[in-house]
C-alpha positions as CSV (number, residue, x, y, z in Angstrom):
1,M,-12.0,-6.4,1.6
2,L,-8.9,-4.4,2.8
3,T,-8.6,-3.5,6.5
4,L,-5.9,-1.2,7.9
5,D,-5.1,-1.6,11.6
6,I,-3.0,1.3,12.8
7,R,-1.3,0.6,16.2
8,P,1.1,2.8,18.1
9,D,4.1,0.6,17.1
10,K,3.0,-1.0,13.8
11,V,0.6,-1.0,10.9
12,L,-1.2,-4.2,9.8
13,V,-2.9,-4.5,6.4
14,R,-5.3,-7.5,6.0
15,L,-6.8,-8.6,2.7
16,T,-9.7,-11.0,2.5
17,G,-11.8,-12.7,-0.1
18,W,-11.0,-12.0,-3.7
19,H,-8.7,-9.1,-2.7
20,C,-6.1,-11.6,-1.4
21,V,-6.5,-13.6,-4.6
22,W,-5.7,-10.6,-6.8
23,A,-2.8,-9.4,-4.6
24,L,-1.6,-13.0,-3.8
25,K,-1.0,-11.9,-0.2
26,R,-3.2,-12.1,2.9
27,K,-1.5,-9.7,5.2
28,L,1.3,-7.1,5.3
29,E,2.9,-5.7,8.5
30,F,5.4,-2.9,9.0
31,S,6.7,-0.8,11.8
32,R,5.5,2.8,12.2
33,A,9.0,3.8,13.1
34,H,10.0,2.9,9.5
35,I,7.6,5.2,7.8
36,V,9.4,8.1,6.1
37,G,6.4,9.7,4.3
38,V,2.7,9.4,3.5
39,A,0.7,11.1,0.8
40,R,-2.4,10.8,-1.3
41,L,-1.9,9.1,-4.7
42,E,-3.3,10.4,-7.9
43,A,-5.7,8.1,-9.8
44,R,-3.4,8.1,-12.8
45,A,-0.3,6.9,-10.8
46,K,1.5,3.8,-12.1
47,P,3.4,1.1,-10.3
48,P,6.9,0.0,-11.3
49,P,7.0,-2.0,-14.5
50,L,7.8,-5.5,-13.2
51,R,4.9,-7.3,-11.5
52,C,5.9,-10.4,-9.5
53,P,3.5,-11.8,-8.3
54,G,0.2,-9.9,-8.6
55,T,-2.6,-8.8,-10.9
56,G,-2.6,-5.9,-13.3
57,I,-5.6,-4.7,-15.3
58,P,-4.7,-1.3,-16.8
59,R,-6.8,1.6,-15.3
60,V,-9.0,-1.0,-13.4
61,L,-6.9,-2.9,-10.8
62,T,-3.3,-3.0,-9.6
63,A,-2.6,-5.6,-6.9
64,G,0.5,-7.3,-5.7
65,S,4.3,-6.8,-5.6
66,Y,6.0,-4.6,-8.2
67,W,9.8,-4.2,-8.7
68,W,12.2,-1.8,-10.5
69,F,15.9,-1.7,-9.6
70,R,16.0,-1.1,-5.9
71,R,12.3,-0.4,-5.5
72,H,10.0,-3.1,-4.2
73,E,6.5,-1.9,-3.8
74,F,3.1,-3.4,-2.8
75,W,0.0,-2.0,-4.5
76,Y,-3.7,-2.6,-4.0
77,T,-5.7,0.1,-5.8
78,R,-8.6,0.4,-8.2
79,H,-7.4,3.8,-9.5
80,R,-10.4,5.7,-8.2
81,G,-8.4,8.5,-6.6
82,D,-8.8,7.3,-3.0
83,A,-5.4,5.7,-2.5
84,I,-2.6,6.6,-0.2
85,A,1.2,5.9,-0.6
86,I,3.3,5.0,2.4
87,E,7.1,5.4,1.9
88,L,9.1,3.0,4.1
89,R,12.8,2.4,5.0
90,A,14.4,-0.8,6.3
91,E,11.3,-2.9,5.4
92,K,10.7,-5.5,2.7
93,F,8.7,-3.0,0.7
94,T,10.0,0.5,-0.1
95,R,6.4,1.8,-0.7
96,V,2.9,0.5,0.0
97,V,0.0,1.9,-2.0
98,L,-3.5,1.1,-0.8
99,D,-7.1,2.1,-1.5
100,V,-8.7,3.2,1.7
101,P,-12.3,4.5,2.4
102,D,-11.1,7.7,4.1
103,P,-7.7,8.8,2.8
104,A,-7.6,12.1,4.7
105,G,-8.5,10.4,8.0
106,I,-5.9,7.6,7.5
107,L,-3.2,10.2,6.7
108,R,-4.1,12.1,9.9
109,R,-3.8,8.8,11.9
110,L,-0.4,8.0,10.3
111,W,1.0,11.5,10.9
112,P,2.9,12.5,12.9
113,F,5.3,9.6,12.9
114,P,6.3,8.1,16.2
115,P,9.6,9.4,17.6
């Protein structure tokens, strides 16, 4: 299970059960001040080509860390069309892609960014 805890100063992503096994990560935390953009992600979107570490089953599951040149992204999506992409600066990951139960609601909670 994936839970997203949005606080005034930071965002905390927690993975439990098999989800943390597939992604090889239990939690991810980043500052809200470092968010530069948020958007819904299309079901056909693809991660960068180098997976390290993580799990990739084409068109079924993408989970873990992905790299390409200066891009370091964290993905956890089942490609159903209910994923959001959070663009970051000055963090370990440049983009975080997550499946969430209510993408429109999460986007409203993340926008506007804190000053």
